[in-house]
N, C-alpha and C positions, 0 to 999 in steps of 0.2 A: 412471392417476394415483390417488394416495391421496386419497380424498374427505373425510376428516376427520382430525383430529389423533389420532395413535396413543394408544390407551388407556394403554400403559406410560408414554408421555410425560406424559399427564395425571396419572398416579399419582406420577411423579417430582416434578412441579410441586407437587402437593398435599403430598407428603411434606416437601419442602424448606420450603414455606410453613408447614406445621404446626410443624416444628422451629424455624423462626424465631419463630413465635408463642410457643412454650414458652420460648425464650430471652428474648423481650421480657418475658413475665410474671415470669421469675425474676430478670432483671438490670436491667430498666427499670421494673418495677412493674406491678401489675394495672391501674392507672389508664391508663397509656400503651397497654397491650394493648386495653383497652376502647375507648379513643379511636380506635385504629387500626381496630378492627372496625367501629366506628360510621362512620368515614370511608369504609371499604371498602363498606359497605352503601349509603351515600348515593351513592358513586361508581357503583356498579352501577345504582342507580335513575336517575342522571343519564345513564349510558351508554344506558339503555333508553328515554330520552326524557322522563323526569319532570323538568320544569323546577323544581318545588318542591325536589327533592333537591339540585340544584346551588345553589339559593339558600341552603339550610340549610348546605351546605358552605362557601359564601362567608362567611356570618355566623360560622360556627365559627372560620374562619381569621382573620377580622378581630379576634376577641376573644383570640387567643393572645398570650402574652407572647413576647418575642424568644427567650428560652431554651427555650420549649416547642416552637418550630418545628423545631429541629435534630433531635431524636429522631424526629419524624414524617417529615421528609424522608429521614432515614437508613433508616427502616423500609421505606418504599415503594421507595426506590432499591435496597435489598438484595433485595427480592422480585424486582424486574426483573432484577437480576444473576443470581439463582438460576433464573429462567425461562430466561435465556440458557444457563446451565450445563446445564440439563435438555435444552434443544433441541440443544446441541452434542453432548452424550452420546448423544442419540437417533440421530444419524448413525452413531455407532459401533455402537449396538445393531442398527440396521437392516442394517448391513454384516454383522455377525456372524450375524444371523438368516437372512440369505440363504444363508449357507454351510451351514446345517443343512437347508435346504429345496432339494432337487434341482430342483424345478420353478420355483423363484423366479428371476427374471432377475438376472444378475450385477450388483452395484453398481458394478463397474468399467466405465466407459464405453468403454474400449479393447476389451473383449470384443465388444460390439455393433458397434463400428467396424470391427474386423477382418473380421467377417462381412459387413458392408456393402461393404468393399473387394473382397471375393471376388465378391459379387453384381455389382459394377460393373466387373468384369474388371481390377482393379488386380493386376498379377502379383505373385507372392511375392517375386521379385527386386527389383522396383520398390519394394515396401513395405519390404523389408529395407534397401535402399540409403538410402531416405529416413529411416528410423529412425536409422541410423548417422550421418546428417548433421545430425540435429536439434540446434539451438542455441537453447534456451529459457533466458533468464536472468531471474530474478525479483529485483528491486531493492528491498530493504527501506528504507523511509524513515520518518523520525520524523513525528509527527502532532501539530499544535498543539492538538487536542481530545482526545487520549488522556489521560484524567485518572486512570485506575486505577493504583494503586501496585503495584509488582512484588510486594511483600509479600502483598497481597490476591490478586493473580493466582495466586500459588503456592497459597494456601489454596483458591481456586476449582478449581485443577487437582486438588488432593487430594480435594475433594468429588466431582469427576468419577470419580476412581478408586474411591471408595466406592460410587457408583452402579453402577459396573461389577461390583464384588464382590457387590452385592445381586442382580445379574442371574444369578449362578451358580446352577445348579440344585441343587447338592449341599451347600449350606450347612446345617450343623446349626443348630437353634434358638439354641444358645449362640453360634455363629459369627455368625449373623445379628444377634443382639442386640449383639454386639461392634462390628459395622460401624455399626449405628444409633447406638450410643454415641459412636463416633468421629465420625460425621456431626454429631451434636449438639455435640460438642466443637469441631469445625471451624466450625460456624455461630456458636457462642458466641464463638469466637476472632475470627471475621470481624466480629461485632457490636462487640467490644471494641477493634477496630483502627480507627484513624482512616483513613478511605478517601481522604483528600485530602492531597496534599503541601502542606507549608507554604512550601517554597522552590521556585522555578522549577528544573526539571531542567537540568543542564548538557548540552552536546552529548555529553560523555563518558558521562554517565548514560544518554542515549538509545542510544548505541552499545552499552553493556553490556546494555541491554534486548534489543537485536538479537542479541547473542551468546547470551543466555539461550535465545532461541527455537531457535537451532541446537543448543545443548547438550541441551535438554530433549526436543525432538521430532524435529527434522530429522536429527540425527546417526544416529538409528535408522531413521527413515522413508525416507531416501534409499536406503540399500542394499536395504531391503525392496522399494522401488519398482522398482529396477533388476532385481532378481531376478525379480519378478513380470512385468516387461516381457520379460525374457529367456525366461521360460517360454512366454509368448504367441508370441514370435518363433520359438521352437523348434517350437511346435505348428503355426503357420501358414506359416512360411517355410522350415521344415526346415533351420535354420541357427542358430548361436549368436552372440550379440552379442560384439564384440571386447572384450577385457579393459579397454581404455582408454576405453570408452564413458562419456559423461557428458551425457545428453540435457538435463538441467536443472542449471543452476548458479545461484549466488547472489552478489549484489553488495549494496552498501549506500551510502546517502547520509549516514548518521549520522556526523557528524564531518567530512564532506567538503562538505556543502551550505552554502556561505557566502553564497548569494544572499539579501540582506535580513536576514542574521543576523550581526551584528558579533561575536557570541560564538564563532563558528567562525573561529579564527585558525590560522596555520601551526603554532603549537606544539600546539594542540588536535588538528589533523590528524595531526601526528607521534605524539602520545600514543595516539590511536585506532588508528593503524597498528601501533604496537608492541603495544598491548593485544590487537588482533585476532590477531596472530601468536603472542602468548603463549598465548592461549586455544586456538588450533589445536595448538600444541606440547603443551600440557597434556592435551588430549583424545587426541591421538595417543599420548602417553606411556602413558595408561591402557590404550589399545588394545594397544600393543606388549607391555605387561606381561601382559595376558590371553593374547595370542598366544604369547608365549614359554612361558607355563604349559602351553598346549595342545600345542606342538610339541616334545614330548619324544621325537620319532621318530628312529630310527636310519637307515632307508633313505633315501638321497638320490642325486642324479645326479652324474655326473663333473664337470659344470659347477659345482655347489655345492662339491664337494670342492676343485676348483681355486681357486674364489673364496675359500674358507676358508684354503687354503694348508697345512693340516695335518690329520691324522686326529683325530676327536673323537667320543666315543660319542653326543653329542647335537648333531649338526652345525647344525640350524636355530637352536636356542637360542644356540649359540656365534656363528653367523654374524650373527644379529640383535642381538648384544650391542653392536656398534659403532653401529648405528642408534639403539638405545636411548640410548647414551651421547651421541650427537650431539643427540638430542631434549632430553636433560637439559641439555646445554650451551646449546642454543638457548633453552630456557625460562629458564635462569639469566641468560644475556646480556640477554634482553629485560627480565627483572625488574630487573636492574641499570640498564639504560637508563631504565626507567620511574621509578626512584628518583634519577635524575640522576648515576649513576656510570658510569665507563668499565669495560669488562670485555673479556676475551679473546674475539675473534670467530673464531678460527682453526678452531674445530670446528662452528660453527653451520651449520644447513641453510638454504641460500639459494634453492634451486629445488625445484619439485615433483619433478623427475626424481631428485634425490638421495634422496628419501624413497621414491619409487615403485620404482626399479630393484631394490633388495634384495628387495622384496615380490614383484615379478614373477619374479625368479630363484627364490625359494622356491616360488612357484606352479608354475613349469615343472618344478622338481625333483620336487615331489609328484605331478604328473601323470605324469611319466616313471617314477616309482616305483610307479605303479598305485595311487595313494592319492587319487582324485578327491574322495572324501567329505571328506577333511581339507583338500585344496586349495581346495574350494569352500565351506568353512565360514567361520570368523571371518576367515581370511586374505582371502577374496574380498570380504567386507564392508569390510575395511580398504582394499583396493585401490579399491573403488567410492567410498569416502569421500575418499581422496586425489584421485581424478579430479575429484570434485565440489568439494571445499573447498580443495584446494591447500595451500600452506603458510600462506595468509593468512586462512583461514576464510571471509571475505567480501572480495571485491575492492572497494576503495573508489573510488567515483566522486567527482570534484571538480566542483562547480557554482559558477559565478560569473556575474554579470550582464554583458552585453556592454559597457555603459558604463564599467565598471571597467577593462576591457582597453584600450578606446580612450583612457582617461585615462592609463594607464601608457605606452602608445606615444607619446602626446602629450608626456609628460614626457621621454621619450627624444629625440624630434625637437626639442623646445625646447632641451634640454641640448646637442644637436649643432648648434644654431643654424639648424635647418631650418624653423622655424615650428611652428605648432600643428596636429598631425595631424588632430584632430577637425574643424578648419575646412576641410580639403581636400575636393575632390570625391571621390566614390567611386572613380573611375578612378585618380586620383592616389594614393589610399591603396593600392589594389591594386598599382600599379606599384612603389611604394616597398617594400611588404611582400615581393613576389615577388623583387625585386632583392636585398633583405637576406637572404631565406631561402636564396638561391643563393650568397651571399657566404661566404667561408671565414674572414673576420675577425670578431671580436666587435664589437658596437655600442658598448659602454660600457667605460671603464677599470674596473679592479677596485675602485679607491677613488675615490669621487665627492667632488669638492671644490666644493660648491655652498652658497649661503646657505640657511638654514632655511626661508625663505619661497618658495623655488623649488618648482615643481611636482614635481620629482624627489625632493624631501624630504618631500612630502605623506604623512601616515601611511597613507592608502589605497593610494597608489602603492607605498610601501615594503612594505606587506603583500602586494600582488600579487607583487612580486619575491621576497619571503621564502617565499611559498607555492610558487612555482616551484622555488626552491632546495631546499626541503624534499622536493619530489617527485623531484628529481634524485638524492637520497640513498637512495631506496627501491629494494628489489628490484623489477624491472618487474612481476613476477607479482602483487605486492600491489595494483597499481593497475588501475582499470577505465577508464572513459571520462572525458574532460573535457567537461562539458556547459556550453554557453553559453546562458544564459537570455536572453529578449528578443533573440534573434538576428534580424538584419534583412538584413545585407549579406554579400557574399562576404568582404569585408575583416574581418568579425568572426571568421571562422574562421581566416584567415591570421594575424591578430594574435596569437591564442593559440599558433599554431605558432611564430611568431617569438619570443614570450616564453619558450616551452619551449626553443628553440634557444639563446637568450641565457643561460638558466640552466644550460646544459650537460646537459640531459636526453638521455641517449644513446638511450633507447628511448622516443620521444615517445608520450604518451597519445593515443589516437585522439580527435579533436576532433568533438564532436557538437553541431550547432546545434539549439537548441530553439525551434521556431516556435510561438508561443502566442496572439498576438492575431489577430483576424480578418484584418487587413491583412497580417500576416506569414505566416499560413497561405496566403493567396491568392498571395503572392509567393514561397513556399518553393521551388517547382520552378524558377522563373527564377533564384533565387539559386544553387541547386545546379548548374543548367546552366552558369552563369558559371564556377563552380569547376571543373566537369568539362572545360570547354573550355580550361583552363590546362594546358599540357603538363607543367610542373613539378609541379602539384598532382596531376594524374592519375597521374603516375609515383609520387608519394609515397604514394598510398593503396593501391597494389597491387591494384586491382580490387575493393576492398570499401569500403563506407561505411555509416555509421549516421546516422539523422536522428530527432530526437525530436519527437513531436507533443504539444503541450500541450492539456490539457482544461480546467483550472481557469480560467486567465486569459481564454481565448477565450470561455468561457461567461459570465464576469462582464462581458466586453466587449460581447457581442452577444446573449446569451440562449442557452438550451439548444439549440433547434432549429437556429438559424443556425450556431452553433459546431459542432454535430454534423455538419452538412452540409459546412461548410468543412473539417473534419477529414477527412471522407470524400474530398472532391475533392482535397485536398492529397496524401493517400496515393495516389490514382489517378495524379495528375500526377507525383509523385516516382517512383513505380514505373515509369512510362513513360519518364521522363528517364534513370533508371538503366539501364533496358533498352537504350535508344538508345545509351548510352555503354559498354555492356558491363560495368556495375558491379553487383556483388552487393549489394543494399540490405537493411539490417536496419532495421525501424521500431521505435522505442522509444516505447511508449505511456505517457504520464504520467497514468495513471488514479488516481482516488481511490475512496473508498467511496460517495460520494453520486452520484446520477444526473447532476447538473450538472457533476460532475468526472469523468465517464466511467465511473462505476460501473455494472456490470451483471453478471449471472451469466457466469462466465468463458467457458464454451463458446459461449454465445449471443453474447457480445461479440466474440469472435475470429472466429466464423463469419460475422458480419455485416460484416466489413471488406471492402474492395474486392477482387475476384478478382485473384490474383497478388501482392497486397501482403504476404502471409505466405508466404514461400517457404522453409519449413523453419527459419526463424530469426525470433525475436521477443524483444524485451525489454519488460518491463512493471513498473511500480512497484507495490509492495504497501505501503500506508500504515498506520502505527500500529495503529489499532484493528482493521483488516482482517487484519493479520498474526496478531493473537490469535485472531480468529474462524476464519481459514483454516488456521493452523498451530499452534494452541495445544495440540491433542491429537494424538498420533501417528497414530491411525487417520484423523482428519480431515485431517491433513497429507498422509497417503498418498493419500486421495481427491482432494485438490486437485492433487497432482502428476500423478495419472492424468488429471484433467480438462484440465489445461494441455497435456499431451502429446496427448491425443485431439483437443483443439480445434485445435492447431497442425498435426497430421497431416491432419485432415479439411480444414482450410482450404487446405492445400498440395496434397493429392492429389485432393480433390473440391471445388474452389472454388465459391463461390456464383455464380449467373448474373450476366452483365453486365447492368446495368439498361437497360431500354428508354429510348429518347430521350424519349418522352412522360412517363415517370416522372421523369426528370431535370428536364425543363422544369417539371413540377408542383412538384418540390422547390425549384427556383429561385424560383418564384412564392411558395410558402409561406414560404420563408426571407426573402424581401424584405419580406413583410408582417410576419413574426415580429420581425425586427430593428427594424423601424420602430416597432411597438407597444412593444417592450421598451425601446428607447432613449427614446421619448417619455416613458415612465413614469420610468425610472431616471435619465436624464440631464437631461431637460427640465422635469420637474415640480419647481417651486421648493421644495416641501415634502418631497420624497422622502428626502433625507439626514436631515432632522430627524425624519421618521417612523421611519426605520431606527434612529436613535440614541435615540429616546424609547420606542418600543413593543417593540423587541427587546432582548435583553441584549448588544448589540454592544459597548457601552462597558465593560460588566462583563467581557466576555471579554478585553478588552485589559488590564484591571487585574489579572486573576487569573493565578496561575502555572501556565498550562496546558502550556507547552512552552518549549524553549530559544530559540525564535525570537520576536522581537517580533511582535505581532499586525499592526502596520502597517509598511509599507516606509519611510514618512516619518512624522515626528512630527505633522504637520498635513496636511490635504488632504481631499478628498471621496472618492467611491466609488473613483476610480482609484488612490488611495493605500492602500486597504484590501486586505490579503492575501485571496486568493480563498477560502481555506478558512474563516477566521472569517466571511466574508461569507455563505457557504452555511450555516454552523453557526448563525448568529444567527437566520436565517429558520426554520431547522428547529426551534429551541427553542420558537418560538411556533406551530409547526405550519402556517405559511403556505406553506412550501416554495417561495417565490416564484421563485428562480433556475431551478427545474426546469420550470416551466410557463408563465411570463409570456411572452406573444406566441405561444406554440405553439398554444394553444386557439383564439385569434383567427384565426390563419392557416388552420388546418384548417376552421374554421367558414366563412370566406370562400370557400374552395374548394368546400365542400359547397353553399353558397348559389349558387355559379356553375355548378352542375349537373355537377360532376366527381366525384361520389361513386363512380361505377362504376370510374373509374381508381384511386381510393384503395383500393377493395376489392381490385382486382387487385394493387396494390402490397403490400397487407397479407397477401395469400395467397401471393404468388410471390417476394417480395423480402426476404430475411433481414434486410437493413439496416433496412428500414422496419418490419418486424415487431418488431425489437428496440427501435427508437425508441419505438414505440407501447406495447409491453409495459412499458418503463421509465417512460414517462409515466403509465401506468395505476397502476403500483406506487406512484409517488410521490404521485399524487393520492389514492390510497387511504389514505395516511398523513397527508394534510393534513386540517385541520379548521378551517373558517372561524369557528366559534363560539368555539373556544379563542383564536384570534387576536383576536377581538372582545373577549374577556374581558381580555386584556393591555391592549388599547387603552383600554377603558373605565376600567381600573384606573390607567393611567399617564399619561393626558393628558385635558385638557378643551379643548384647542385645536381649534376648529371646522374649521380648514383640514386638520389632521391627521386628524380624524374623517372628513371628506369623502373624503380620499385612501384611508383604510382601507375605507370603504364601497365605493369604486370597486375596490380590489384584491380584496375578498371577492367582489364580483359577478363580476369577471373569473375568479376561481377557480371559482365556481359554473358560469359559462358554459363553462369549460374541461372540467369534469366532464360537463356535458350534451352538449357537442360530441363528446367521446370516446365516450360511450355511444351517441349517434346514429350515429357512424361504425361502431361495432362491432355495432350492432343489439342491445344488451343493456340490461337494466333496472337493473343495479347493477354497480359496479366489482368486479373480481376474481371474476367469475362462474365463470371457469375455473381459479381458484387458491384452492380452498377452504381449503387448509392455511394459506396466508398470511392469508387473511381471518379464519379462526378465531384464529390466533395474535395478530393485531392486536386482535381482540375481547377476548381474555383480558387483553391488556396495557392496554387502555383503562381498565380499572378501577383500575389502579395509576398510570397516566400522568396521568389527570385531576387527582387531588389534587396531584401534583407541579407541574403547570402552574399551578394556582390558588395554591399555596404560593409558587412562583417569582415570580409577578406581585406578590404581597404583599411578598416579600423585596426585590424590585427597588424597590418603592415606599418601603419603609422605609430601604433603603440610601441611596437618593438624598436622602431627607429628612435623614438623619444627615449626609451630605456637605454639603448646603446649609447646615445649621445650624452644624455644628461644624468644617467645612472640614478634616476629618481624613482621613488616608490609608486607615485601616482602620475598619471598623464592626463592631458586635456581631453582625451578620447575615451577614457575609462567608462564614463556613464553611458555614452552611446553604444559602446561594445556590450555592456550589460543588457541594455534594452534589446539589442539585436539577438543576444542569447535567449532572452525571455520570449521574444517574438517568434523565433524559429521553433522553440520548444512548444509554444502555444499552437503554432501552425501544424506541427506534426503529431500533437496529442500524445498517444501512448507509446511513442518511441523514445521518450526522454530518459 
């Protein structure tokens, strides 16, 4: 393990910081630069424990005019963004450096894993077969707290490229100076660019952001990754991967996730589907132009000659002319549809095979003509891309809440004079749905003649019907899964199937129930067992099923530890039920970046799942800001593709041990304590909601344009109505991190007091699940800071009841830290993770001023709103920048 931050990383951070300082002097004035330096010095003093330094900072900020705060928040936020850029590039540097050093361990986890497989007697054939069967799908989702504009992200990517150029050994002094000048220009440009959107992004904006990730990094990273995997397979399995291999694919929720988001309508979904196909056609068209330029070769097979139908001096170019023309026609047709015009669709490409078959024929011909170098060049990359991205670029998942489907079916049953479906017993619902699914007649007439106040004319019901009709008009390959959030009953799944049937969807989307509350997770296996026991349903699914495990809502409902254990048990039970029925189960993990939303290092997270639950197939969400961190640079994207593959292979072929019964019993005890403590605080303390809305920026998050989805599911309500992501984000901003530890520390402490520490030690050393849980708890506790939370509280409330609750929460945080240290037998957090410890230490100097400024901004904003009753205030922009800056500084806890 690297015991300290890399010297080159420190140099990069210093370089970018110095260039930012020069930019401030030149474009914001010497006074601002001096002020930033003064604040930085005081923050360093405060970080090192000098109370007087923090007091001076506080007094300095009190005296600032509104307009003086924005440049300061921007300066400190930009530094944290530049620290992130340097850290991200350092991953690339480390990978490159290891290639120069023959003795350095490979950065590719697959290299070590293949050696481990050999040591554990996994045969070459078994490994080869498993790699060929891999089905890893990463699902890109929008993120309500991703505030960085795409304009700035592009500048940050360019800064990364310049850091890479500076790393080249043979730059002349003139070339080096040119790179430094360009870096300075980029930093100046970033400083002069407004980092905050003024309008809430639309779902289409979010989808375009996802397409950009594909175009800029994954388009090149995917074929590189498959080539690299093939080289390893050739070396270890003495075999080559089949040409149709696609171990990792991508899907998206952007433009399809309508749960709690009224801005995602059927017309938005249609626009995103067309845009996605247009982007794919455009990228493939660039590839085919490059390919035809390269394939000026004469030698070809008889098969290609016959396919061409006539002699030609450049057969490959001539043969691919038709594919190029069809891609142009496809792109044109989609452009016309997006503009609202009709166009000729006779030439458009509708399926992946239409694009793939000509490429495979060319490949066969080149191999037969003894030209493997050319066959396995750009052409092979093109084939790998088509295998991965299809004609759709990203398969679009649809997500809707179960209640909306029940409402739609109720509208149908009322129209037919059968009563209200929602009021029926679960058995009656199932009987009706199965009967109608087997019927050959439609349920409803084509034209409905009902008064406007009837349920079937309700806008929400009409939107569900319109969505289904939109899906019926798409090429099946464009669509992924239909996710039912808040799934509870077997009838929830059958309802969606019936709505698809009624809309005339010839190739129904696979229906994936999402179990997310503690109650629903506990009942998940029973619900699936009910479905698998229905002969019609079992025949319909053809031996395969997907189930989604929710992390966000379960953690909000029950706390981190209880939710985590419920998710583990649900996966065990679902795996067992599927096995009993002979069903191949794929688990879809709805993870986010934060710990309480399932965030954890990928390899550790996947290996800690129950044995047998990852059987060569897995789906995982990648949310907003994590997409940028994991896939924003080509080399970093490549590394994350390697990690996902290694983690899935290891969990499949060398699953973790089955937990001992005494470990399970201890987990049950701890989670019972944990959920009780959590709910006593969150649900039963009469001042808790008021504390959340007074001391954290929860209300400010709702008012500011962070994402296309409203921050709340309902306009009014308590904790249960707040979306899980802003709930986590609000506590993160004040560094209390409450959702990730509340109840957990108390539970562990009671178990230690009961004399069970020896069993805990055994779990910590022998059970990957428990190791991961504790590692994640330690990481989030290391990023918490009770004194910062106290500052917000003292600045924003004088209410004695709220202060008493704050004192209690901070004491619980302190107790959780002490309990964790006692359990691990260590004197400080992150004793075994010096890199993260030092990274956080560097960041604290820049985070502290942002926290103090944010508290001041919240106070001023609320004062303006109370006095003027205005919708916007002079400090809104600075507050947004502070939110973005703190999120950047804390990375994966947003």
